[in-house]
N, CA, C and O atoms as a Tripos MOL2 file, in Angstrom:
@<TRIPOS>MOLECULE
protein
  308   307    77     0     0
PROTEIN
NO_CHARGES

@<TRIPOS>ATOM
      1 N           0.8470   -1.1670    0.0000 N.3       1 MET1
      2 CA          0.0000    0.0000    0.0000 C.3       1 MET1
      3 C           0.8980    1.2370    0.0000 C.2       1 MET1
      4 O           1.5870    1.5070    0.9840 O.2       1 MET1
      5 N           0.8890    1.9580   -1.0600 N.am      2 LYS2
      6 CA          1.7850    3.0950   -1.2250 C.3       2 LYS2
      7 C           1.5110    4.1840   -0.1880 C.2       2 LYS2
      8 O           2.4460    4.7650    0.3630 O.2       2 LYS2
      9 N           0.2570    4.4570    0.0740 N.am      3 HIS3
     10 CA         -0.0880    5.5390    0.9850 C.3       3 HIS3
     11 C           0.4690    5.2830    2.3860 C.2       3 HIS3
     12 O           0.9940    6.2000    3.0160 O.2       3 HIS3
     13 N           0.3620    4.0640    2.8720 N.am      4 LYS4
     14 CA          0.8910    3.7350    4.1970 C.3       4 LYS4
     15 C           2.4060    3.8880    4.2260 C.2       4 LYS4
     16 O           2.9640    4.3960    5.1990 O.2       4 LYS4
     17 N           3.0580    3.4580    3.1820 N.am      5 ARG5
     18 CA          4.5120    3.5920    3.1040 C.3       5 ARG5
     19 C           4.9020    5.0700    3.1300 C.2       5 ARG5
     20 O           5.8620    5.4520    3.8000 O.2       5 ARG5
     21 N           4.1590    5.8940    2.4040 N.am      6 ASP6
     22 CA          4.4400    7.3330    2.3880 C.3       6 ASP6
     23 C           4.2550    7.9520    3.7700 C.2       6 ASP6
     24 O           5.0530    8.7880    4.1960 O.2       6 ASP6
     25 N           3.2060    7.5390    4.4630 N.am      7 SER7
     26 CA          2.9560    8.1140    5.7850 C.3       7 SER7
     27 C           4.0560    7.7180    6.7720 C.2       7 SER7
     28 O           4.4790    8.5370    7.5880 O.2       7 SER7
     29 N           4.5150    6.4810    6.7040 N.am      8 GLU8
     30 CA          5.6030    6.0400    7.5850 C.3       8 GLU8
     31 C           6.9040    6.7710    7.2540 C.2       8 GLU8
     32 O           7.6550    7.1420    8.1560 O.2       8 GLU8
     33 N           7.1650    6.9720    5.9900 N.am      9 LEU9
     34 CA          8.3560    7.7070    5.5700 C.3       9 LEU9
     35 C           8.2980    9.1520    6.0570 C.2       9 LEU9
     36 O           9.3080    9.7030    6.4930 O.2       9 LEU9
     37 N           7.1240    9.7620    5.9830 N.am     10 TYR10
     38 CA          6.9580   11.1380    6.4460 C.3      10 TYR10
     39 C           7.2980   11.2490    7.9330 C.2      10 TYR10
     40 O           7.9810   12.1830    8.3520 O.2      10 TYR10
     41 N           6.8160   10.2910    8.7230 N.am     11 LEU11
     42 CA          7.1130   10.3210   10.1570 C.3      11 LEU11
     43 C           8.5870   10.0580   10.4430 C.2      11 LEU11
     44 O           9.1280   10.5880   11.4140 O.2      11 LEU11
     45 N           9.2390    9.2580    9.6220 N.am     12 LYS12
     46 CA         10.6780    9.0350    9.8070 C.3      12 LYS12
     47 C          11.4690   10.2960    9.4700 C.2      12 LYS12
     48 O          12.4910   10.5810   10.0950 O.2      12 LYS12
     49 N          10.9940   11.0440    8.4850 N.am     13 MET13
     50 CA         11.6700   12.2830    8.1020 C.3      13 MET13
     51 C          11.4620   13.3790    9.1470 C.2      13 MET13
     52 O          12.3430   14.2110    9.3640 O.2      13 MET13
     53 N          10.3020   13.3750    9.7880 N.am     14 TYR14
     54 CA          9.9570   14.4110   10.7690 C.3      14 TYR14
     55 C           9.4920   13.7580   12.0700 C.2      14 TYR14
     56 O           8.3030   13.8050   12.3860 O.2      14 TYR14
     57 N          10.4010   13.1530   12.8250 N.am     15 PRO15
     58 CA          9.9980   12.4410   14.0480 C.3      15 PRO15
     59 C           9.3810   13.3480   15.1150 C.2      15 PRO15
     60 O           8.6990   12.8630   16.0180 O.2      15 PRO15
     61 N           9.6130   14.6400   15.0200 N.am     16 GLU16
     62 CA          9.0250   15.5540   16.0050 C.3      16 GLU16
     63 C           7.5000   15.6090   15.8960 C.2      16 GLU16
     64 O           6.8310   16.0790   16.8160 O.2      16 GLU16
     65 N           6.9510   15.1350   14.7850 N.am     17 PHE17
     66 CA          5.4950   15.1370   14.6110 C.3      17 PHE17
     67 C           4.8330   13.9080   15.2210 C.2      17 PHE17
     68 O           3.6060   13.8100   15.2340 O.2      17 PHE17
     69 N           5.6280   12.9750   15.7230 N.am     18 LEU18
     70 CA          5.0610   11.7820   16.3660 C.3      18 LEU18
     71 C           4.1950   12.1430   17.5700 C.2      18 LEU18
     72 O           3.3020   11.3830   17.9470 O.2      18 LEU18
     73 N           4.4570   13.2980   18.1700 N.am     19 LYS19
     74 CA          3.6530   13.6930   19.3270 C.3      19 LYS19
     75 C           2.2030   13.9800   18.9380 C.2      19 LYS19
     76 O           1.3360   14.0460   19.8100 O.2      19 LYS19
     77 N           1.9280   14.1500   17.6540 N.am     20 TRP20
     78 CA          0.5700   14.3940   17.1770 C.3      20 TRP20
     79 C          -0.0960   13.1310   16.6440 C.2      20 TRP20
     80 O          -1.2010   13.1910   16.1040 O.2      20 TRP20
     81 N           0.5680   11.9920   16.7900 N.am     21 ILE21
     82 CA          0.0530   10.7280   16.2540 C.3      21 ILE21
     83 C          -0.3530    9.8050   17.4040 C.2      21 ILE21
     84 O           0.3950    9.6190   18.3640 O.2      21 ILE21
     85 N          -1.5500    9.2320   17.2860 N.am     22 ASN22
     86 CA         -2.0020    8.1820   18.2010 C.3      22 ASN22
     87 C          -1.7800    6.8430   17.5220 C.2      22 ASN22
     88 O          -1.9780    6.7120   16.3150 O.2      22 ASN22
     89 N          -1.3660    5.8410   18.3020 N.am     23 GLU23
     90 CA         -1.2440    4.4810   17.7820 C.3      23 GLU23
     91 C          -1.8530    3.5270   18.7920 C.2      23 GLU23
     92 O          -1.4830    3.5300   19.9660 O.2      23 GLU23
     93 N          -2.7790    2.7210   18.3360 N.am     24 CYS24
     94 CA         -3.4200    1.7310   19.1960 C.3      24 CYS24
     95 C          -2.4360    0.5900   19.4500 C.2      24 CYS24
     96 O          -1.8840    0.0400   18.4970 O.2      24 CYS24
     97 N          -2.2040    0.2210   20.7090 N.am     25 PRO25
     98 CA         -1.2500   -0.8570   20.9960 C.3      25 PRO25
     99 C          -1.7610   -2.2500   20.6290 C.2      25 PRO25
    100 O          -0.9740   -3.1950   20.5760 O.2      25 PRO25
    101 N          -3.0520   -2.3910   20.3770 N.am     26 ILE26
    102 CA         -3.5980   -3.7040   20.0210 C.3      26 ILE26
    103 C          -3.5770   -3.9170   18.5100 C.2      26 ILE26
    104 O          -2.9840   -4.8810   18.0260 O.2      26 ILE26
    105 N          -4.2260   -3.0170   17.7620 N.am     27 CYS27
    106 CA         -4.3240   -3.2140   16.3060 C.3      27 CYS27
    107 C          -3.2580   -2.4400   15.5320 C.2      27 CYS27
    108 O          -3.1110   -2.6330   14.3250 O.2      27 CYS27
    109 N          -2.5190   -1.5750   16.2040 N.am     28 HIS28
    110 CA         -1.4350   -0.7750   15.6140 C.3      28 HIS28
    111 C          -1.9120    0.1940   14.5390 C.2      28 HIS28
    112 O          -1.1190    0.6280   13.7040 O.2      28 HIS28
    113 N          -3.1950    0.5370   14.5490 N.am     29 SER29
    114 CA         -3.6440    1.5660   13.6170 C.3      29 SER29
    115 C          -3.1210    2.9120   14.1120 C.2      29 SER29
    116 O          -3.0170    3.1550   15.3140 O.2      29 SER29
    117 N          -2.7970    3.7740   13.1610 N.am     30 LYS30
    118 CA         -2.2490    5.0890   13.4760 C.3      30 LYS30
    119 C          -3.1560    6.1560   12.9000 C.2      30 LYS30
    120 O          -3.7770    5.9710   11.8540 O.2      30 LYS30
    121 N          -3.2180    7.2620   13.5950 N.am     31 GLY31
    122 CA         -3.9810    8.4090   13.1340 C.3      31 GLY31
    123 C          -3.5560    9.6280   13.9230 C.2      31 GLY31
    124 O          -2.8850    9.5180   14.9490 O.2      31 GLY31
    125 N          -3.9520   10.7890   13.4330 N.am     32 TYR32
    126 CA         -3.5670   11.9970   14.1600 C.3      32 TYR32
    127 C          -4.5470   12.2560   15.2990 C.2      32 TYR32
    128 O          -5.7020   11.8320   15.2620 O.2      32 TYR32
    129 N          -4.0620   12.9530   16.2940 N.am     33 LYS33
    130 CA         -4.8850   13.2900   17.4500 C.3      33 LYS33
    131 C          -5.9510   14.2910   17.0100 C.2      33 LYS33
    132 O          -5.6230   15.3080   16.3980 O.2      33 LYS33
    133 N          -7.2210   14.0180   17.3130 N.am     34 PRO34
    134 CA         -8.2900   14.9250   16.8840 C.3      34 PRO34
    135 C          -8.1270   16.3450   17.4090 C.2      34 PRO34
    136 O          -8.6290   17.2880   16.7980 O.2      34 PRO34
    137 N          -7.4340   16.5120   18.5290 N.am     35 GLU35
    138 CA         -7.2510   17.8470   19.0970 C.3      35 GLU35
    139 C          -6.0650   18.5980   18.4860 C.2      35 GLU35
    140 O          -5.7220   19.6860   18.9490 O.2      35 GLU35
    141 N          -5.4410   18.0350   17.4610 N.am     36 MET36
    142 CA         -4.3050   18.6930   16.8120 C.3      36 MET36
    143 C          -4.7590   20.0450   16.2450 C.2      36 MET36
    144 O          -5.7710   20.1130   15.5480 O.2      36 MET36
    145 N          -4.0180   21.1170   16.5390 N.am     37 PRO37
    146 CA         -4.4030   22.4370   16.0270 C.3      37 PRO37
    147 C          -4.2370   22.5370   14.5080 C.2      37 PRO37
    148 O          -3.6040   21.6900   13.8780 O.2      37 PRO37
    149 N          -4.8080   23.5700   13.9540 N.am     38 GLU38
    150 CA         -4.7420   23.7660   12.5030 C.3      38 GLU38
    151 C          -3.3110   23.9720   12.0240 C.2      38 GLU38
    152 O          -2.9360   23.4690   10.9640 O.2      38 GLU38
    153 N          -2.5080   24.7050   12.7920 N.am     39 HIS39
    154 CA         -1.0950   24.9410   12.4650 C.3      39 HIS39
    155 C          -0.2550   24.4660   13.6440 C.2      39 HIS39
    156 O          -0.5200   24.8440   14.7850 O.2      39 HIS39
    157 N           0.7550   23.6400   13.3790 N.am     40 ILE40
    158 CA          1.5560   23.1180   14.4870 C.3      40 ILE40
    159 C           3.0020   23.6010   14.4730 C.2      40 ILE40
    160 O           3.6950   23.4590   15.4800 O.2      40 ILE40
    161 N           3.4630   24.1460   13.4050 N.am     41 GLU41
    162 CA          4.8580   24.5990   13.3220 C.3      41 GLU41
    163 C           4.9400   26.0630   12.9120 C.2      41 GLU41
    164 O           5.9580   26.5010   12.3780 O.2      41 GLU41
    165 N           3.9070   26.8020   13.1510 N.am     42 GLY42
    166 CA          3.8760   28.1900   12.7340 C.3      42 GLY42
    167 C           2.7310   28.4150   11.7620 C.2      42 GLY42
    168 O           2.1780   27.4720   11.1960 O.2      42 GLY42
    169 N           2.3920   29.6640   11.5830 N.am     43 GLU43
    170 CA          1.2170   30.0180   10.7830 C.3      43 GLU43
    171 C           1.3080   29.5550    9.3350 C.2      43 GLU43
    172 O           0.2930   29.1830    8.7470 O.2      43 GLU43
    173 N           2.4870   29.5700    8.7540 N.am     44 TYR44
    174 CA          2.6240   29.2460    7.3290 C.3      44 TYR44
    175 C           3.1630   27.8380    7.0760 C.2      44 TYR44
    176 O           3.4840   27.4860    5.9410 O.2      44 TYR44
    177 N           3.2600   27.0470    8.1210 N.am     45 SER45
    178 CA          3.7470   25.6770    7.9840 C.3      45 SER45
    179 C           2.6410   24.7780    7.4400 C.2      45 SER45
    180 O           1.4660   24.9520    7.7610 O.2      45 SER45
    181 N           3.0370   23.8180    6.6140 N.am     46 ILE46
    182 CA          2.0530   22.8690    6.0840 C.3      46 ILE46
    183 C           2.1520   21.5120    6.7850 C.2      46 ILE46
    184 O           1.6330   20.5110    6.2890 O.2      46 ILE46
    185 N           2.8110   21.4850    7.9260 N.am     47 ALA47
    186 CA          3.0000   20.2230    8.6510 C.3      47 ALA47
    187 C           1.6680   19.5930    9.0340 C.2      47 ALA47
    188 O           1.4650   18.4020    8.7960 O.2      47 ALA47
    189 N           0.7620   20.3580    9.6160 N.am     48 ALA48
    190 CA         -0.5360   19.8070   10.0210 C.3      48 ALA48
    191 C          -1.3260   19.3510    8.7980 C.2      48 ALA48
    192 O          -2.0230   18.3380    8.8490 O.2      48 ALA48
    193 N          -1.2210   20.0880    7.7160 N.am     49 TYR49
    194 CA         -1.9000   19.6900    6.4760 C.3      49 TYR49
    195 C          -1.3830   18.3330    6.0040 C.2      49 TYR49
    196 O          -2.1720   17.4640    5.6320 O.2      49 TYR49
    197 N          -0.0680   18.1500    6.0170 N.am     50 ASN50
    198 CA          0.5140   16.8780    5.5690 C.3      50 ASN50
    199 C           0.1250   15.7260    6.4860 C.2      50 ASN50
    200 O          -0.1580   14.6270    6.0100 O.2      50 ASN50
    201 N           0.1070   15.9620    7.7800 N.am     51 ILE51
    202 CA         -0.3060   14.9070    8.7080 C.3      51 ILE51
    203 C          -1.7490   14.5090    8.4240 C.2      51 ILE51
    204 O          -2.0770   13.3220    8.4120 O.2      51 ILE51
    205 N          -2.6030   15.4890    8.1990 N.am     52 ARG52
    206 CA         -4.0060   15.1820    7.8860 C.3      52 ARG52
    207 C          -4.1420   14.4960    6.5310 C.2      52 ARG52
    208 O          -5.0760   13.7250    6.3110 O.2      52 ARG52
    209 N          -3.2150   14.7750    5.6300 N.am     53 LYS53
    210 CA         -3.2470   14.1320    4.3110 C.3      53 LYS53
    211 C          -2.8850   12.6540    4.4210 C.2      53 LYS53
    212 O          -3.4880   11.8180    3.7490 O.2      53 LYS53
    213 N          -1.9140   12.3290    5.2570 N.am     54 TYR54
    214 CA         -1.4270   10.9570    5.3720 C.3      54 TYR54
    215 C          -2.2080   10.1040    6.3740 C.2      54 TYR54
    216 O          -2.2250    8.8790    6.2550 O.2      54 TYR54
    217 N          -2.8490   10.7320    7.3530 N.am     55 PHE55
    218 CA         -3.5240    9.9910    8.4170 C.3      55 PHE55
    219 C          -4.9540   10.4790    8.5890 C.2      55 PHE55
    220 O          -5.2950   11.6080    8.2380 O.2      55 PHE55
    221 N          -5.7730    9.6030    9.1360 N.am     56 LYS56
    222 CA         -7.1340    9.9530    9.5340 C.3      56 LYS56
    223 C          -7.1040   10.2430   11.0290 C.2      56 LYS56
    224 O          -6.1720    9.8330   11.7200 O.2      56 LYS56
    225 N          -8.1220   10.9520   11.5380 N.am     57 PRO57
    226 CA         -8.1470   11.1580   12.9890 C.3      57 PRO57
    227 C          -8.3480    9.8280   13.7050 C.2      57 PRO57
    228 O          -9.0980    8.9720   13.2350 O.2      57 PRO57
    229 N          -7.6870    9.6580   14.8280 N.am     58 LEU58
    230 CA         -7.8150    8.4280   15.6090 C.3      58 LEU58
    231 C          -8.0200    8.7940   17.0730 C.2      58 LEU58
    232 O          -7.0980    9.2340   17.7590 O.2      58 LEU58
    233 N          -9.2520    8.5990   17.5300 N.am     59 GLU59
    234 CA         -9.5510    8.8290   18.9400 C.3      59 GLU59
    235 C          -9.1160    7.6130   19.7410 C.2      59 GLU59
    236 O          -9.2770    6.4750   19.3000 O.2      59 GLU59
    237 N          -8.5730    7.8590   20.9020 N.am     60 VAL60
    238 CA         -8.1840    6.7680   21.7990 C.3      60 VAL60
    239 C          -8.8060    7.0190   23.1700 C.2      60 VAL60
    240 O          -9.0910    8.1580   23.5400 O.2      60 VAL60
    241 N          -9.0130    5.9290   23.9160 N.am     61 ASP61
    242 CA         -9.5660    6.0590   25.2610 C.3      61 ASP61
    243 C          -8.4520    6.3360   26.2690 C.2      61 ASP61
    244 O          -7.3100    6.5880   25.8870 O.2      61 ASP61
    245 N          -8.7910    6.2870   27.5490 N.am     62 GLU62
    246 CA         -7.8050    6.6000   28.5930 C.3      62 GLU62
    247 C          -6.6780    5.5730   28.6610 C.2      62 GLU62
    248 O          -5.6270    5.8490   29.2400 O.2      62 GLU62
    249 N          -6.8860    4.3870   28.0750 N.am     63 ASN63
    250 CA         -5.8420    3.3600   28.0310 C.3      63 ASN63
    251 C          -5.0030    3.4270   26.7590 C.2      63 ASN63
    252 O          -4.0710    2.6410   26.5900 O.2      63 ASN63
    253 N          -5.3240    4.3530   25.8680 N.am     64 GLY64
    254 CA         -4.5890    4.4760   24.6160 C.3      64 GLY64
    255 C          -5.1000    3.5650   23.5200 C.2      64 GLY64
    256 O          -4.4640    3.4430   22.4730 O.2      64 GLY64
    257 N          -6.2520    2.9130   23.7420 N.am     65 LEU65
    258 CA         -6.8250    2.0100   22.7410 C.3      65 LEU65
    259 C          -7.7540    2.7800   21.8140 C.2      65 LEU65
    260 O          -8.4570    3.6930   22.2450 O.2      65 LEU65
    261 N          -7.7520    2.4040   20.5340 N.am     66 CYS66
    262 CA         -8.7040    3.0110   19.6080 C.3      66 CYS66
    263 C         -10.1070    2.5870   20.0440 C.2      66 CYS66
    264 O         -10.2560    1.6160   20.7870 O.2      66 CYS66
    265 N         -11.1180    3.2940   19.5960 N.am     67 LEU67
    266 CA        -12.4720    3.0370   20.0660 C.3      67 LEU67
    267 C         -12.9530    1.6380   19.7120 C.2      67 LEU67
    268 O         -13.6750    1.0220   20.4960 O.2      67 LEU67
    269 N         -12.5700    1.1280   18.5570 N.am     68 GLN68
    270 CA        -12.9820   -0.2140   18.1540 C.3      68 GLN68
    271 C         -12.3640   -1.2730   19.0720 C.2      68 GLN68
    272 O         -13.0690   -2.1650   19.5430 O.2      68 GLN68
    273 N         -11.0850   -1.1860   19.3260 N.am     69 CYS69
    274 CA        -10.4240   -2.1470   20.2180 C.3      69 CYS69
    275 C         -10.9100   -1.9780   21.6550 C.2      69 CYS69
    276 O         -11.0120   -2.9550   22.3960 O.2      69 CYS69
    277 N         -11.2060   -0.7550   22.0440 N.am     70 SER70
    278 CA        -11.6860   -0.4940   23.3900 C.3      70 SER70
    279 C         -13.0130   -1.2000   23.6420 C.2      70 SER70
    280 O         -13.2340   -1.7450   24.7230 O.2      70 SER70
    281 N         -13.8940   -1.1910   22.6480 N.am     71 LYS71
    282 CA        -15.1810   -1.8880   22.7860 C.3      71 LYS71
    283 C         -14.9580   -3.3780   22.9970 C.2      71 LYS71
    284 O         -15.5610   -3.9710   23.8920 O.2      71 LYS71
    285 N         -14.1130   -3.9820   22.1970 N.am     72 GLY72
    286 CA        -13.8200   -5.4050   22.3310 C.3      72 GLY72
    287 C         -13.1390   -5.7310   23.6460 C.2      72 GLY72
    288 O         -13.4440   -6.7470   24.2710 O.2      72 GLY72
    289 N         -12.2270   -4.8820   24.0680 N.am     73 TYR73
    290 CA        -11.4930   -5.0970   25.3180 C.3      73 TYR73
    291 C         -12.4400   -5.0220   26.5100 C.2      73 TYR73
    292 O         -12.3570   -5.8360   27.4300 O.2      73 TYR73
    293 N         -13.3410   -4.0420   26.4900 N.am     74 ASN74
    294 CA        -14.2660   -3.8720   27.6100 C.3      74 ASN74
    295 C         -15.3080   -4.9840   27.6630 C.2      74 ASN74
    296 O         -15.7990   -5.3090   28.7440 O.2      74 ASN74
    297 N         -15.6550   -5.5760   26.5160 N.am     75 LYS75
    298 CA        -16.5960   -6.7010   26.5060 C.3      75 LYS75
    299 C         -15.9930   -7.9130   27.2010 C.2      75 LYS75
    300 O         -16.6960   -8.6530   27.8890 O.2      75 LYS75
    301 N         -14.6890   -8.1180   27.0210 N.am     76 LYS76
    302 CA        -14.0160   -9.2820   27.5960 C.3      76 LYS76
    303 C         -13.7800   -9.1360   29.0900 C.2      76 LYS76
    304 O         -13.5480  -10.1290   29.7800 O.2      76 LYS76
    305 N         -13.8340   -7.9410   29.5870 N.am     77 ARG77
    306 CA        -13.5640   -7.6950   31.0150 C.3      77 ARG77
    307 C         -14.7460   -7.9640   31.8600 C.2      77 ARG77
    308 O         -14.6830   -7.8060   33.0790 O.2      77 ARG77
@<TRIPOS>BOND
     1     1     2 1
     2     2     3 1
     3     3     4 2
     4     3     5 am
     5     5     6 1
     6     6     7 1
     7     7     8 2
     8     7     9 am
     9     9    10 1
    10    10    11 1
    11    11    12 2
    12    11    13 am
    13    13    14 1
    14    14    15 1
    15    15    16 2
    16    15    17 am
    17    17    18 1
    18    18    19 1
    19    19    20 2
    20    19    21 am
    21    21    22 1
    22    22    23 1
    23    23    24 2
    24    23    25 am
    25    25    26 1
    26    26    27 1
    27    27    28 2
    28    27    29 am
    29    29    30 1
    30    30    31 1
    31    31    32 2
    32    31    33 am
    33    33    34 1
    34    34    35 1
    35    35    36 2
    36    35    37 am
    37    37    38 1
    38    38    39 1
    39    39    40 2
    40    39    41 am
    41    41    42 1
    42    42    43 1
    43    43    44 2
    44    43    45 am
    45    45    46 1
    46    46    47 1
    47    47    48 2
    48    47    49 am
    49    49    50 1
    50    50    51 1
    51    51    52 2
    52    51    53 am
    53    53    54 1
    54    54    55 1
    55    55    56 2
    56    55    57 am
    57    57    58 1
    58    58    59 1
    59    59    60 2
    60    59    61 am
    61    61    62 1
    62    62    63 1
    63    63    64 2
    64    63    65 am
    65    65    66 1
    66    66    67 1
    67    67    68 2
    68    67    69 am
    69    69    70 1
    70    70    71 1
    71    71    72 2
    72    71    73 am
    73    73    74 1
    74    74    75 1
    75    75    76 2
    76    75    77 am
    77    77    78 1
    78    78    79 1
    79    79    80 2
    80    79    81 am
    81    81    82 1
    82    82    83 1
    83    83    84 2
    84    83    85 am
    85    85    86 1
    86    86    87 1
    87    87    88 2
    88    87    89 am
    89    89    90 1
    90    90    91 1
    91    91    92 2
    92    91    93 am
    93    93    94 1
    94    94    95 1
    95    95    96 2
    96    95    97 am
    97    97    98 1
    98    98    99 1
    99    99   100 2
   100    99   101 am
   101   101   102 1
   102   102   103 1
   103   103   104 2
   104   103   105 am
   105   105   106 1
   106   106   107 1
   107   107   108 2
   108   107   109 am
   109   109   110 1
   110   110   111 1
   111   111   112 2
   112   111   113 am
   113   113   114 1
   114   114   115 1
   115   115   116 2
   116   115   117 am
   117   117   118 1
   118   118   119 1
   119   119   120 2
   120   119   121 am
   121   121   122 1
   122   122   123 1
   123   123   124 2
   124   123   125 am
   125   125   126 1
   126   126   127 1
   127   127   128 2
   128   127   129 am
   129   129   130 1
   130   130   131 1
   131   131   132 2
   132   131   133 am
   133   133   134 1
   134   134   135 1
   135   135   136 2
   136   135   137 am
   137   137   138 1
   138   138   139 1
   139   139   140 2
   140   139   141 am
   141   141   142 1
   142   142   143 1
   143   143   144 2
   144   143   145 am
   145   145   146 1
   146   146   147 1
   147   147   148 2
   148   147   149 am
   149   149   150 1
   150   150   151 1
   151   151   152 2
   152   151   153 am
   153   153   154 1
   154   154   155 1
   155   155   156 2
   156   155   157 am
   157   157   158 1
   158   158   159 1
   159   159   160 2
   160   159   161 am
   161   161   162 1
   162   162   163 1
   163   163   164 2
   164   163   165 am
   165   165   166 1
   166   166   167 1
   167   167   168 2
   168   167   169 am
   169   169   170 1
   170   170   171 1
   171   171   172 2
   172   171   173 am
   173   173   174 1
   174   174   175 1
   175   175   176 2
   176   175   177 am
   177   177   178 1
   178   178   179 1
   179   179   180 2
   180   179   181 am
   181   181   182 1
   182   182   183 1
   183   183   184 2
   184   183   185 am
   185   185   186 1
   186   186   187 1
   187   187   188 2
   188   187   189 am
   189   189   190 1
   190   190   191 1
   191   191   192 2
   192   191   193 am
   193   193   194 1
   194   194   195 1
   195   195   196 2
   196   195   197 am
   197   197   198 1
   198   198   199 1
   199   199   200 2
   200   199   201 am
   201   201   202 1
   202   202   203 1
   203   203   204 2
   204   203   205 am
   205   205   206 1
   206   206   207 1
   207   207   208 2
   208   207   209 am
   209   209   210 1
   210   210   211 1
   211   211   212 2
   212   211   213 am
   213   213   214 1
   214   214   215 1
   215   215   216 2
   216   215   217 am
   217   217   218 1
   218   218   219 1
   219   219   220 2
   220   219   221 am
   221   221   222 1
   222   222   223 1
   223   223   224 2
   224   223   225 am
   225   225   226 1
   226   226   227 1
   227   227   228 2
   228   227   229 am
   229   229   230 1
   230   230   231 1
   231   231   232 2
   232   231   233 am
   233   233   234 1
   234   234   235 1
   235   235   236 2
   236   235   237 am
   237   237   238 1
   238   238   239 1
   239   239   240 2
   240   239   241 am
   241   241   242 1
   242   242   243 1
   243   243   244 2
   244   243   245 am
   245   245   246 1
   246   246   247 1
   247   247   248 2
   248   247   249 am
   249   249   250 1
   250   250   251 1
   251   251   252 2
   252   251   253 am
   253   253   254 1
   254   254   255 1
   255   255   256 2
   256   255   257 am
   257   257   258 1
   258   258   259 1
   259   259   260 2
   260   259   261 am
   261   261   262 1
   262   262   263 1
   263   263   264 2
   264   263   265 am
   265   265   266 1
   266   266   267 1
   267   267   268 2
   268   267   269 am
   269   269   270 1
   270   270   271 1
   271   271   272 2
   272   271   273 am
   273   273   274 1
   274   274   275 1
   275   275   276 2
   276   275   277 am
   277   277   278 1
   278   278   279 1
   279   279   280 2
   280   279   281 am
   281   281   282 1
   282   282   283 1
   283   283   284 2
   284   283   285 am
   285   285   286 1
   286   286   287 1
   287   287   288 2
   288   287   289 am
   289   289   290 1
   290   290   291 1
   291   291   292 2
   292   291   293 am
   293   293   294 1
   294   294   295 1
   295   295   296 2
   296   295   297 am
   297   297   298 1
   298   298   299 1
   299   299   300 2
   300   299   301 am
   301   301   302 1
   302   302   303 1
   303   303   304 2
   304   303   305 am
   305   305   306 1
   306   306   307 1
   307   307   308 2
@<TRIPOS>SUBSTRUCTURE
     1 MET1         2 RESIDUE 1 A MET
     2 LYS2         6 RESIDUE 1 A LYS
     3 HIS3        10 RESIDUE 1 A HIS
     4 LYS4        14 RESIDUE 1 A LYS
     5 ARG5        18 RESIDUE 1 A ARG
     6 ASP6        22 RESIDUE 1 A ASP
     7 SER7        26 RESIDUE 1 A SER
     8 GLU8        30 RESIDUE 1 A GLU
     9 LEU9        34 RESIDUE 1 A LEU
    10 TYR10       38 RESIDUE 1 A TYR
    11 LEU11       42 RESIDUE 1 A LEU
    12 LYS12       46 RESIDUE 1 A LYS
    13 MET13       50 RESIDUE 1 A MET
    14 TYR14       54 RESIDUE 1 A TYR
    15 PRO15       58 RESIDUE 1 A PRO
    16 GLU16       62 RESIDUE 1 A GLU
    17 PHE17       66 RESIDUE 1 A PHE
    18 LEU18       70 RESIDUE 1 A LEU
    19 LYS19       74 RESIDUE 1 A LYS
    20 TRP20       78 RESIDUE 1 A TRP
    21 ILE21       82 RESIDUE 1 A ILE
    22 ASN22       86 RESIDUE 1 A ASN
    23 GLU23       90 RESIDUE 1 A GLU
    24 CYS24       94 RESIDUE 1 A CYS
    25 PRO25       98 RESIDUE 1 A PRO
    26 ILE26      102 RESIDUE 1 A ILE
    27 CYS27      106 RESIDUE 1 A CYS
    28 HIS28      110 RESIDUE 1 A HIS
    29 SER29      114 RESIDUE 1 A SER
    30 LYS30      118 RESIDUE 1 A LYS
    31 GLY31      122 RESIDUE 1 A GLY
    32 TYR32      126 RESIDUE 1 A TYR
    33 LYS33      130 RESIDUE 1 A LYS
    34 PRO34      134 RESIDUE 1 A PRO
    35 GLU35      138 RESIDUE 1 A GLU
    36 MET36      142 RESIDUE 1 A MET
    37 PRO37      146 RESIDUE 1 A PRO
    38 GLU38      150 RESIDUE 1 A GLU
    39 HIS39      154 RESIDUE 1 A HIS
    40 ILE40      158 RESIDUE 1 A ILE
    41 GLU41      162 RESIDUE 1 A GLU
    42 GLY42      166 RESIDUE 1 A GLY
    43 GLU43      170 RESIDUE 1 A GLU
    44 TYR44      174 RESIDUE 1 A TYR
    45 SER45      178 RESIDUE 1 A SER
    46 ILE46      182 RESIDUE 1 A ILE
    47 ALA47      186 RESIDUE 1 A ALA
    48 ALA48      190 RESIDUE 1 A ALA
    49 TYR49      194 RESIDUE 1 A TYR
    50 ASN50      198 RESIDUE 1 A ASN
    51 ILE51      202 RESIDUE 1 A ILE
    52 ARG52      206 RESIDUE 1 A ARG
    53 LYS53      210 RESIDUE 1 A LYS
    54 TYR54      214 RESIDUE 1 A TYR
    55 PHE55      218 RESIDUE 1 A PHE
    56 LYS56      222 RESIDUE 1 A LYS
    57 PRO57      226 RESIDUE 1 A PRO
    58 LEU58      230 RESIDUE 1 A LEU
    59 GLU59      234 RESIDUE 1 A GLU
    60 VAL60      238 RESIDUE 1 A VAL
    61 ASP61      242 RESIDUE 1 A ASP
    62 GLU62      246 RESIDUE 1 A GLU
    63 ASN63      250 RESIDUE 1 A ASN
    64 GLY64      254 RESIDUE 1 A GLY
    65 LEU65      258 RESIDUE 1 A LEU
    66 CYS66      262 RESIDUE 1 A CYS
    67 LEU67      266 RESIDUE 1 A LEU
    68 GLN68      270 RESIDUE 1 A GLN
    69 CYS69      274 RESIDUE 1 A CYS
    70 SER70      278 RESIDUE 1 A SER
    71 LYS71      282 RESIDUE 1 A LYS
    72 GLY72      286 RESIDUE 1 A GLY
    73 TYR73      290 RESIDUE 1 A TYR
    74 ASN74      294 RESIDUE 1 A ASN
    75 LYS75      298 RESIDUE 1 A LYS
    76 LYS76      302 RESIDUE 1 A LYS
    77 ARG77      306 RESIDUE 1 A ARG
């Protein structure tokens, strides 16, 4: 999948943007934090635009699980 490879390469090139990425520890899906501001590196930076281009928003619960995995995890408990 070319798009996934591009997104991983982007994060390797700019590791400082990892703080805006959520990753579920169960399914390893990645997405940007929904609370990410419109501009993250200054008013004229396109960093936030690129992150939104490569990733979808990914909400996580208090345990860091994506909502889908959280539902399954809570059912088993």
